[in-house]
C-alpha positions as CSV (number, residue, x, y, z in Angstrom):
1,M,0.0,0.0,0.0
2,M,1.2,3.5,-0.8
3,Q,2.4,5.6,2.2
4,R,0.3,8.7,2.6
5,P,2.5,11.8,2.4
6,P,2.1,14.5,5.0
7,P,-0.8,16.9,4.1
8,E,1.5,19.9,3.8
9,D,3.1,18.1,0.8
10,F,-0.1,18.7,-1.1
11,S,-0.5,22.3,-0.1
12,L,0.4,25.5,-1.9
13,K,3.6,27.2,-0.6
14,E,4.2,30.9,-0.8
15,T,7.8,31.7,-1.9
16,K,10.1,34.7,-2.1
17,P,12.2,34.4,-5.2
18,H,14.6,37.2,-6.3
19,L,12.7,38.3,-9.4
20,G,13.9,40.4,-12.3
21,G,17.4,40.9,-11.0
22,G,15.8,43.1,-8.2
23,K,15.9,46.5,-10.0
24,I,12.9,48.1,-8.4
25,S,11.5,51.6,-9.3
26,G,8.4,52.5,-7.3
27,D,6.2,49.4,-7.2
28,K,7.0,48.2,-10.7
29,L,10.1,46.2,-11.7
30,T,11.9,47.8,-14.6
31,S,12.9,44.9,-16.7
32,T,10.5,43.2,-19.2
33,Y,11.5,39.9,-17.5
34,D,10.4,41.1,-14.1
35,L,8.5,37.9,-13.1
36,V,11.4,35.5,-13.4
37,E,14.8,35.1,-11.8
38,Q,17.6,36.4,-14.0
39,M,19.9,33.8,-15.5
40,Q,23.3,35.0,-16.9
41,Y,24.6,33.6,-20.2
42,L,27.7,34.1,-22.3
43,Y,26.6,34.6,-25.9
44,V,28.7,34.0,-29.0
45,R,27.4,34.9,-32.4
46,V,29.5,33.4,-35.2
47,V,28.6,35.5,-38.3
48,K,31.0,34.7,-41.1
49,A,34.7,34.3,-42.2
50,K,36.8,35.5,-45.1
51,E,40.0,34.6,-46.9
52,L,40.3,31.2,-45.3
53,P,43.3,29.2,-46.6
54,G,43.0,25.9,-48.5
55,K,44.2,23.1,-46.2
56,D,43.7,19.7,-48.0
57,V,45.3,18.3,-51.2
58,T,42.8,19.9,-53.5
59,G,43.6,23.3,-52.0
60,S,40.0,23.9,-51.1
61,C,38.6,24.3,-47.6
62,D,35.4,22.9,-45.9
63,P,35.2,25.2,-42.9
64,Y,33.2,25.0,-39.6
65,V,33.7,26.8,-36.3
66,E,34.0,25.2,-32.8
67,V,33.2,27.4,-29.8
68,K,34.9,25.9,-26.7
69,L,34.5,26.9,-23.0
70,G,36.0,24.4,-20.6
71,N,34.3,21.0,-21.2
72,Y,31.5,22.5,-23.3
73,K,31.9,22.6,-27.1
74,G,29.4,23.8,-29.7
75,T,30.0,23.5,-33.5
76,T,28.5,25.3,-36.5
77,R,27.4,23.5,-39.6
78,H,30.2,23.0,-42.2
79,F,30.4,24.3,-45.8
80,E,31.9,22.4,-48.7
81,K,34.7,24.2,-50.6
82,K,34.1,27.7,-49.4
83,S,36.7,30.2,-48.3
84,N,34.1,32.9,-47.4
85,P,31.4,31.0,-45.4
86,E,28.4,32.6,-43.6
87,W,27.0,30.8,-40.5
88,N,25.1,33.3,-38.4
89,Q,24.7,30.9,-35.5
90,V,24.4,31.8,-31.8
91,F,25.9,29.8,-28.8
92,A,24.8,30.4,-25.2
93,F,26.8,29.1,-22.2
94,S,25.1,29.2,-18.8
95,K,27.1,31.3,-16.4
96,D,26.3,28.9,-13.5
97,R,28.4,26.2,-15.3
98,L,31.4,28.2,-16.6
99,Q,34.4,26.2,-15.8
100,A,37.1,28.2,-17.6
101,S,38.5,31.7,-17.8
102,V,39.1,31.7,-21.6
103,L,36.6,31.3,-24.5
104,E,38.2,29.7,-27.6
105,V,36.6,30.1,-31.0
106,I,38.4,27.8,-33.5
107,V,38.0,27.6,-37.3
108,K,38.6,24.1,-38.6
109,D,38.6,22.3,-42.0
110,K,36.4,19.2,-42.1
111,D,38.4,16.2,-43.3
112,F,37.8,12.5,-43.6
113,V,40.6,11.4,-41.3
114,K,41.3,14.3,-39.0
115,D,39.9,17.9,-39.1
116,D,42.6,20.4,-39.8
117,F,43.1,23.5,-37.6
118,I,42.9,26.8,-39.6
119,G,43.1,29.4,-36.8
120,R,41.5,30.7,-33.6
121,V,40.4,33.7,-31.6
122,N,40.6,33.7,-27.8
123,F,38.7,35.9,-25.3
124,D,39.4,36.5,-21.6
125,L,36.0,36.1,-19.8
126,N,36.8,39.0,-17.5
127,E,36.9,41.4,-20.4
128,I,33.6,40.4,-22.1
129,P,31.0,43.3,-22.2
130,K,27.6,43.1,-20.6
131,R,24.4,43.8,-22.6
132,V,21.0,44.5,-21.1
133,P,17.9,44.9,-23.3
134,P,16.5,47.3,-24.4
135,D,20.1,48.1,-25.5
136,S,20.6,47.4,-29.2
137,P,22.3,44.1,-30.1
138,L,26.1,44.2,-30.0
139,A,27.6,44.8,-33.4
140,P,29.8,41.9,-34.6
141,Q,33.5,42.7,-35.4
142,W,36.2,41.2,-37.6
143,Y,39.0,39.3,-35.7
144,K,42.2,38.2,-37.3
145,L,42.8,34.4,-36.8
146,E,45.9,33.3,-34.8
147,D,47.7,30.0,-35.0
148,R,48.3,27.7,-32.0
149,R,51.4,29.7,-30.9
150,G,49.5,33.0,-30.9
151,D,51.1,34.3,-34.2
152,K,49.0,35.8,-37.0
153,A,47.4,33.2,-39.3
154,K,45.6,33.6,-42.6
155,G,41.9,34.5,-42.6
156,E,39.5,36.6,-40.5
157,L,36.4,35.7,-38.5
158,M,33.4,38.0,-37.7
159,L,32.1,37.5,-34.2
160,A,30.0,39.2,-31.4
161,V,30.7,38.0,-27.8
162,W,28.7,39.4,-24.8
163,M,27.2,38.6,-21.4
164,G,23.4,38.7,-21.3
165,T,20.4,37.2,-19.7
166,Q,17.5,35.0,-20.9
167,A,15.7,38.3,-21.9
168,D,18.1,38.5,-24.9
169,E,16.6,38.2,-28.4
170,A,19.3,35.7,-29.2
171,F,18.2,33.3,-26.4
172,P,15.4,31.3,-28.1
173,E,17.4,30.5,-31.3
174,A,20.8,29.8,-29.5
175,W,22.5,26.5,-29.1
176,H,22.6,25.9,-25.3
177,S,25.5,24.4,-23.3
178,D,22.8,22.8,-21.0
179,A,21.6,20.8,-24.0
180,A,25.1,19.8,-25.4
181,A,24.1,16.1,-25.4
182,V,21.2,16.6,-27.8
183,S,21.9,15.6,-31.4
184,G,20.6,16.5,-34.8
185,T,18.5,19.5,-35.9
186,D,15.3,17.7,-35.2
187,G,16.4,17.1,-31.6
188,L,17.4,20.7,-31.2
189,A,14.1,22.0,-32.6
190,N,12.3,19.8,-30.1
191,I,13.9,21.5,-27.1
192,R,13.4,25.1,-28.0
193,S,10.8,27.4,-26.5
194,K,7.9,28.2,-28.9
195,V,4.5,29.9,-29.1
196,Y,1.6,28.2,-30.9
197,L,-1.9,29.5,-31.8
198,S,-5.0,27.3,-31.9
199,P,-6.9,27.5,-35.2
200,K,-10.0,29.6,-35.3
201,L,-13.0,27.3,-34.8
202,W,-16.6,27.7,-36.0
203,Y,-19.8,25.7,-35.4
204,L,-21.3,24.8,-38.8
205,R,-25.1,24.3,-38.7
206,V,-26.6,22.2,-41.5
207,N,-30.4,22.4,-41.4
208,V,-31.6,19.6,-43.8
209,I,-35.2,20.5,-44.8
210,E,-36.3,18.3,-47.7
211,A,-35.4,16.7,-51.0
212,Q,-37.3,16.7,-54.3
213,D,-37.6,14.3,-57.3
214,L,-35.4,11.5,-56.0
215,Q,-34.9,8.6,-58.4
216,P,-34.6,5.3,-56.5
217,T,-33.7,2.2,-58.6
218,D,-36.6,0.2,-57.3
219,K,-39.7,2.2,-58.2
220,G,-42.0,-0.4,-56.7
221,R,-41.2,0.2,-53.0
222,Y,-41.5,3.2,-50.6
223,P,-38.1,4.7,-50.3
224,E,-36.5,4.9,-46.8
225,V,-34.3,8.0,-47.2
226,F,-31.8,9.7,-44.9
227,V,-29.1,12.3,-45.5
228,K,-25.4,11.7,-44.5
229,A,-23.1,14.7,-44.1
230,I,-19.3,14.4,-43.9
231,L,-16.8,17.2,-42.9
232,G,-13.2,16.0,-42.5
233,N,-13.3,13.2,-39.9
234,Q,-16.8,14.0,-38.8
235,A,-19.8,12.1,-40.2
236,L,-23.4,12.7,-39.1
237,R,-26.8,11.5,-40.5
238,T,-30.4,12.4,-40.2
239,R,-33.1,9.9,-39.2
240,I,-35.0,8.1,-42.0
241,S,-37.7,10.4,-43.3
242,Q,-41.3,9.7,-42.1
243,S,-42.7,10.7,-45.5
244,R,-41.8,7.6,-47.5
245,T,-42.0,9.3,-50.9
246,I,-39.5,10.6,-53.5
247,N,-40.0,14.1,-51.9
248,P,-38.9,13.3,-48.3
249,M,-38.9,15.9,-45.4
250,W,-36.6,16.0,-42.4
251,N,-36.1,19.5,-41.0
252,E,-33.2,18.3,-38.9
253,D,-30.1,20.2,-37.6
254,L,-26.6,18.6,-37.9
255,M,-23.8,20.4,-36.1
256,F,-20.1,20.3,-37.0
257,V,-16.9,22.0,-36.0
258,A,-14.9,23.6,-38.8
259,A,-11.5,25.2,-38.5
260,E,-10.0,28.1,-40.6
261,P,-8.5,27.9,-43.1
262,F,-11.3,25.8,-44.4
263,E,-9.6,22.9,-46.2
264,E,-12.3,20.3,-46.8
265,P,-15.7,20.8,-48.3
266,L,-19.0,19.6,-46.7
267,I,-20.1,16.5,-48.6
268,L,-23.8,15.5,-48.4
269,S,-25.2,12.3,-49.8
270,V,-28.9,11.3,-49.9
271,E,-29.2,7.6,-49.3
272,D,-32.0,5.0,-49.5
273,R,-32.0,2.1,-47.1
274,V,-32.8,-0.7,-49.5
275,A,-32.0,-3.6,-47.2
276,P,-31.0,-3.8,-43.5
277,N,-27.3,-3.3,-44.2
278,K,-27.4,-1.9,-47.7
279,D,-27.8,1.8,-48.6
280,E,-28.1,3.1,-52.1
281,V,-26.7,6.6,-52.9
282,L,-29.4,8.6,-54.7
283,G,-27.3,11.7,-55.1
284,R,-24.4,13.8,-53.7
285,C,-23.3,17.4,-53.5
286,A,-20.1,19.1,-52.2
287,I,-20.2,22.5,-50.6
288,P,-17.0,24.5,-50.1
289,L,-17.2,26.3,-46.7
290,Q,-15.6,29.5,-48.0
291,Y,-18.9,30.3,-49.7
292,V,-21.2,29.5,-46.7
293,D,-23.0,32.4,-45.1
294,R,-21.9,33.5,-41.6
295,R,-24.4,34.7,-39.0
296,L,-23.8,36.6,-35.8
297,D,-27.2,36.2,-34.1
298,H,-30.3,34.0,-34.1
299,K,-32.0,35.6,-37.1
300,P,-32.7,32.8,-39.6
301,M,-30.6,32.6,-42.8
302,N,-32.0,32.1,-46.3
303,T,-32.5,28.6,-47.5
304,K,-31.0,27.3,-50.7
305,W,-31.7,24.4,-53.2
306,Y,-28.7,22.3,-54.2
307,N,-28.6,20.0,-57.1
308,L,-27.8,16.4,-56.3
309,E,-25.5,14.5,-58.7
310,K,-24.7,10.8,-58.9
311,H,-21.0,11.4,-58.9
312,V,-19.4,14.5,-57.4
313,V,-15.9,15.5,-58.5
314,I,-14.3,17.5,-55.7
315,E,-10.7,17.6,-56.9
316,G,-9.7,18.4,-60.4
317,E,-11.8,20.4,-63.0
318,Q,-13.8,17.9,-64.9
319,K,-16.2,19.0,-67.6
320,K,-19.7,18.4,-66.3
321,K,-22.3,17.2,-68.7
322,E,-25.3,19.4,-69.0
323,I,-27.9,17.9,-66.8
324,K,-31.4,18.4,-68.0
325,F,-33.0,17.0,-64.9
326,A,-31.6,16.7,-61.3
327,S,-32.9,15.7,-57.9
328,R,-32.5,18.6,-55.5
329,I,-32.0,19.1,-51.7
330,H,-33.3,22.0,-49.8
331,M,-31.1,23.2,-46.9
332,R,-30.1,26.1,-44.7
333,I,-26.3,26.1,-44.0
334,C,-24.5,28.7,-41.9
335,L,-21.3,29.2,-39.9
336,E,-22.3,30.3,-36.4
337,G,-20.3,33.3,-35.3
338,G,-22.4,33.9,-32.1
339,Y,-21.3,30.7,-30.2
340,H,-18.0,30.0,-28.4
341,V,-16.7,26.7,-29.7
342,L,-15.8,24.8,-26.5
343,D,-12.6,22.9,-26.8
344,E,-11.9,22.9,-23.0
345,S,-14.1,21.7,-20.2
346,T,-16.5,24.4,-19.2
347,H,-15.3,24.8,-15.6
348,Y,-11.7,25.3,-16.8
349,S,-12.2,27.5,-19.8
350,S,-9.5,30.0,-20.7
351,D,-11.6,31.8,-23.3
352,L,-15.4,32.4,-23.6
353,R,-15.6,34.8,-26.5
354,P,-17.8,34.1,-29.5
355,T,-16.2,33.0,-32.8
356,A,-17.0,36.2,-34.7
357,K,-14.6,39.0,-33.9
358,Q,-17.3,41.7,-34.4
359,L,-18.9,40.5,-31.2
360,W,-15.8,40.6,-29.0
361,K,-15.9,43.0,-26.0
362,P,-12.8,45.1,-25.3
363,S,-10.0,43.4,-23.3
364,I,-10.0,44.0,-19.5
365,G,-6.3,43.5,-18.8
366,V,-3.1,41.5,-19.1
367,L,-2.1,38.2,-17.6
368,E,1.7,37.7,-17.1
369,L,3.1,34.3,-16.1
370,G,6.7,33.6,-15.0
371,I,7.6,29.9,-15.2
372,L,10.5,29.8,-12.8
373,S,11.5,26.2,-11.9
374,A,10.4,22.8,-10.6
375,Q,11.7,20.8,-7.6
376,G,11.7,17.1,-6.8
377,L,10.5,15.8,-10.2
378,M,10.1,12.0,-10.4
379,P,12.5,10.2,-12.8
380,M,10.3,9.6,-15.8
381,K,12.5,7.3,-17.9
382,T,15.7,5.2,-17.6
383,K,18.8,6.1,-19.5
384,D,22.1,4.3,-19.1
385,G,20.7,2.4,-16.1
386,R,19.6,5.5,-14.1
387,G,16.3,7.5,-13.8
388,T,16.2,10.8,-15.7
389,T,13.8,13.5,-16.6
390,D,14.0,16.1,-19.5
391,A,11.2,18.5,-18.4
392,Y,9.4,21.2,-20.3
393,C,6.3,23.2,-19.5
394,V,3.3,24.1,-21.6
395,A,0.9,26.9,-20.7
396,K,-2.5,27.6,-22.4
397,Y,-4.7,30.6,-22.1
398,G,-7.2,31.6,-24.9
399,Q,-5.9,30.7,-28.3
400,K,-2.2,31.1,-27.4
401,W,-0.2,28.1,-26.2
402,V,3.4,28.5,-25.0
403,R,6.1,25.9,-24.6
404,T,9.3,26.5,-22.6
405,R,12.6,25.0,-23.6
406,T,13.4,21.5,-22.4
407,I,16.0,21.3,-19.5
408,I,18.0,18.1,-20.1
409,D,18.5,15.5,-17.3
410,S,17.4,17.5,-14.3
411,N,14.9,16.9,-11.5
412,M,15.1,20.5,-10.5
413,P,15.0,22.4,-13.9
414,K,15.1,26.2,-14.0
415,W,13.3,27.7,-16.9
416,N,12.8,31.3,-15.9
417,E,10.7,32.2,-19.0
418,Q,8.0,34.9,-19.0
419,Y,4.9,35.0,-21.1
420,T,1.9,37.5,-21.6
421,W,-1.7,37.1,-22.6
422,E,-4.5,39.5,-23.2
423,V,-7.5,38.9,-20.9
424,F,-11.1,39.4,-22.0
425,D,-13.0,37.7,-19.1
426,P,-12.0,37.4,-15.4
427,C,-14.0,34.1,-15.0
428,T,-11.3,32.1,-16.9
429,V,-8.5,29.8,-16.0
430,V,-4.9,29.4,-17.1
431,T,-3.5,25.9,-17.3
432,I,0.2,25.0,-16.9
433,G,1.3,21.4,-17.6
434,V,4.7,19.8,-17.1
435,F,5.9,17.1,-19.5
436,D,8.9,14.8,-20.0
437,N,10.4,15.2,-23.5
438,C,10.9,11.8,-25.3
439,H,12.0,13.2,-28.6
440,L,15.5,14.5,-27.9
441,H,17.5,12.7,-30.6
442,G,15.2,13.4,-33.5
443,G,13.6,10.0,-32.9
444,G,10.0,9.6,-31.7
445,D,7.7,9.6,-34.6
446,K,10.1,8.1,-37.1
447,G,12.8,6.1,-35.3
448,G,11.6,5.8,-31.8
449,G,8.6,3.7,-32.4
450,G,6.2,6.6,-31.8
451,A,7.4,7.5,-28.3
452,K,5.1,9.8,-26.4
453,D,6.0,12.7,-24.1
454,S,4.8,11.7,-20.6
455,R,2.8,14.0,-18.4
456,I,4.3,14.9,-15.0
457,G,1.3,17.0,-13.8
458,K,-0.7,20.2,-14.3
459,V,-1.7,23.3,-12.3
460,R,-4.7,25.6,-12.8
461,I,-5.0,29.2,-11.7
462,R,-8.3,31.0,-11.7
463,L,-8.0,34.6,-12.7
464,S,-11.0,35.7,-10.6
465,T,-9.0,34.7,-7.5
466,L,-6.1,37.1,-8.2
467,E,-5.9,40.7,-6.9
468,T,-5.0,43.0,-9.7
469,D,-1.4,44.3,-9.9
470,R,-0.1,41.9,-7.3
471,V,2.7,39.4,-8.0
472,Y,1.9,36.0,-6.6
473,T,4.8,33.6,-6.2
474,H,3.9,30.1,-5.1
475,S,5.2,26.6,-5.4
476,Y,2.4,24.3,-6.6
477,P,2.3,20.5,-6.1
478,L,2.0,18.5,-9.3
479,L,-0.5,15.8,-8.4
480,V,-1.6,12.8,-10.4
481,L,-4.4,10.5,-9.6
482,H,-3.2,6.8,-9.7
483,P,-5.3,3.8,-9.0
484,S,-3.6,3.5,-5.7
485,G,-4.3,7.1,-4.7
486,V,-3.0,10.6,-5.3
487,K,0.7,10.8,-6.1
488,K,2.9,13.8,-5.9
489,M,5.2,14.1,-9.0
490,G,7.1,17.2,-7.8
491,E,6.5,20.9,-7.4
492,I,6.4,23.8,-9.9
493,H,7.3,27.3,-9.0
494,L,5.3,30.1,-10.7
495,A,5.0,33.9,-10.6
496,V,1.6,35.3,-11.7
497,R,0.3,38.9,-12.2
498,F,-3.0,40.0,-13.5
499,T,-3.0,43.7,-14.4
500,C,-6.5,45.2,-15.0
501,S,-6.5,48.0,-17.6
502,S,-10.2,48.8,-17.2
503,L,-12.1,48.1,-13.9
504,L,-15.3,49.3,-15.6
505,N,-15.0,46.7,-18.4
506,M,-14.2,44.0,-15.8
507,M,-17.2,44.8,-13.6
508,H,-19.3,44.8,-16.8
509,M,-18.1,41.3,-17.7
510,Y,-19.1,40.0,-14.2
511,S,-22.6,41.2,-14.8
512,H,-22.9,39.0,-18.0
513,P,-23.6,35.3,-18.3
514,L,-20.6,33.1,-18.7
515,L,-21.1,32.1,-22.4
516,P,-22.2,34.2,-25.4
517,K,-25.9,34.9,-25.8
518,M,-26.5,32.3,-28.5
519,H,-25.8,29.5,-26.0
520,Y,-28.9,30.6,-24.1
521,L,-31.1,31.6,-27.0
522,H,-30.5,28.5,-29.1
523,P,-28.9,26.0,-26.6
524,L,-27.2,22.9,-27.9
525,T,-28.1,19.6,-26.2
526,V,-25.6,18.0,-23.7
527,S,-24.9,15.2,-26.1
528,Q,-24.3,17.7,-29.0
529,L,-21.9,19.7,-26.8
530,D,-20.1,16.5,-25.8
531,N,-19.7,15.4,-29.4
532,L,-18.7,18.9,-30.7
533,R,-16.2,19.3,-27.9
534,H,-14.6,16.0,-28.8
535,Q,-14.4,17.1,-32.5
536,A,-13.0,20.5,-31.5
537,T,-10.2,18.9,-29.3
538,Q,-9.4,16.5,-32.2
539,I,-9.0,19.4,-34.7
540,V,-6.9,21.5,-32.3
541,S,-4.6,18.6,-31.4
542,M,-4.2,17.6,-35.1
543,R,-3.3,21.2,-36.2
544,L,-0.8,21.8,-33.3
545,S,0.8,18.4,-33.9
546,R,1.4,19.4,-37.5
547,A,3.3,22.6,-36.4
548,E,7.1,22.5,-36.5
549,P,8.3,21.5,-34.0
550,P,5.0,19.8,-33.1
551,L,3.1,20.3,-29.9
552,R,2.2,16.7,-29.6
553,K,-1.3,15.2,-29.6
554,E,-0.9,13.6,-26.1
555,V,0.2,17.0,-24.7
556,V,-2.7,19.0,-26.2
557,E,-5.2,16.3,-25.1
558,Y,-3.9,16.4,-21.5
559,M,-4.1,20.2,-21.4
560,L,-7.6,20.2,-22.8
561,D,-8.9,17.4,-20.5
562,V,-9.9,15.2,-23.3
563,G,-10.7,12.2,-21.0
564,S,-12.9,14.2,-18.7
565,H,-16.7,14.6,-19.1
566,M,-18.2,18.0,-19.4
567,W,-21.2,17.8,-17.2
568,S,-21.2,16.3,-13.7
569,M,-24.2,16.1,-11.3
570,R,-21.9,16.6,-8.3
571,R,-20.3,19.7,-9.7
572,S,-23.6,21.3,-10.8
573,K,-25.1,20.6,-7.3
574,A,-22.0,22.2,-5.7
575,N,-22.3,25.2,-7.9
576,F,-26.0,25.5,-7.2
577,F,-25.4,25.5,-3.4
578,R,-22.6,28.0,-3.8
579,I,-24.9,30.4,-5.8
580,M,-27.7,29.9,-3.2
581,G,-25.2,30.7,-0.4
582,V,-24.3,34.0,-2.1
583,L,-28.0,34.9,-2.9
584,G,-29.1,33.8,0.6
585,G,-26.9,36.5,2.1
586,L,-28.3,39.2,-0.2
587,I,-31.9,38.2,0.4
588,A,-31.5,38.1,4.1
C-alpha cells in the first residue's frame, strides 16, 4: 500500500524568489522579464569568415567553427569548398556552469581522417562586455585568426561576444551548453521554446429541410431516405424520413466543428436504405465552406436548393455534362459566429468569446506568467541504467499556447521564462502542464517507435481569485491520480500577475452570463456539446501536432482534459449550493 504523504506536501507554498534581478523603481520592476529570476549567459554569435586558406590536397577548404568553453563545445554546420562561409549561429553558455577563464573560437577544416586546424580567436572572460535589453544588439566585429602559438594566421572571423540574460533576443534560437548532449537539428528543434496558436473554430449548422424528385432504382417500394453529411473526420446523419416518398422531409439540424483555413468541403449524400445493411446513394453534393454564409445572431438565414449528382468530383476540374434534370435538396447552411466553440471543459475555460470578432468585448487587462522552476521531479524514464527527466512546461490561455525550452536530465529544472496574454474575461483559468520530452534525438515519430511525451502533472490558476497588480509567487504541487491514490510528482514554482486595464470593463463582464448569448437563445443539447467538444479537441490537437516543432497530440489532449466529461451532477449541485449561499446572504 502507498504511504500517505504528510498533508503539507499537497498544499500551496508561498515563496520569495529574487525576481527580475531586483531593480525596483516604485512598485514596478523595470525589466521586461520582471517575473522571473535572471539567468546569466555568455553569448557568442558566429557570423562569417573571409579569406580562409585551403588546407587539404585539393587546395580547397570545408570550414566550420568550434566554440569551446572548458568542457563545453558547440559547433556550427560546415560548408563544402568555401573560403568565405556565412553561418550566423548563436551559442549560449550558462554562467552557472562556466568552468574556464578563456573562451576559444576555433576555425577548422572538415576532413575524412582528422579535421585540420585553420586558426582561432581567444577571449578573456573578465573582459567580455555586458548587454541588457533594451540596448541594441552588440555589433559583430572582424577578428584576425591566430595559430596555436598566438602568431598571425591567414583569414578573419566575424564575431560578437557578450554577457546577457534570458531576456536577450538571441536566447530562443541559440545552441545551449545545457543541451550539449542533444543531437541533430530535429532534436534541437524539439527542445526550444515556442509559441503556438489554436486554429479559429466555427460551429457549422446544416439544417436539412427536404429533397425533391429523388430517383430510387426500385420504383415499386416506398423509399427509406436519410441524409449523410461528412466534414473531414466528422460524419453525421439524419433519421430516416417519415414521408416515404420521392420528396422526403426531415427538418433536422446537424452540427459540425470547422477550422479556418477551411480545407475540406462539406459533402452530403442522400441515401436510400434498400435492405437492413445496404444503402443506395441517390445523389451527392459538395459545398466548399468558403462560400457558406456566416451569422452573428439567431436571425434565420436564407434557405437554398442544391442539385444532387450521382458522382461528385471534388478535386480536379472535370467538364460536367449538362444535366437536363436533377434531384434537389433544400437546406439552410451557416457558420455560427455567435457561439463560443468549446474545446476545453466548461469549468476550466480560458476563453469564452464568440467566434465572430465583431462580437468581442474590449480586453480587460493582461495576464503575465513567469515559469520559474520545478523541484523534486520524479524520474520519468531510464537512461544508461539510471532514472532521468527532461522536463518542459506548456501553458495555455485563450488561443495562445506557449512551450518552454526543455531542460535536459534534471529533477530541478530552472526555466525562468516569462509570457503574456490579453484577458477578456476574469472568469477564466490558465493551465500549466509539465511534461517529459521523449524526442531529444530526432527519434520519436520516425525512429523511436512513436514514443510519447509523458505527463508529469498540471496546475490551474483561476484569474478571478487574483488581486490586480499583485505578484503571486507560489510553489504548486504536481498531483496525479493513480489507481492507488494521489501521487505527488514534484512541485512547480510560478509567478503570476493580473493587471487590470479597465475596472469598468471588468465589472461589466461580471454582470454578463458566462457564455455568449447564442448559447442561451439556441442552446445545444448536452450530447451535441459533448460530441462537438470531442471534435474541437481533435481538430486543435491535429493542427498543433502538424506545427514545426510539433506540440504533440498527447500534450494537447492532457491540457484540454480530453478524457474528462463536461457535465457532472456533483459539480452542478455544488455550484447551485454556492450560488444559493451568495444569494441567501443578499436576500437576508
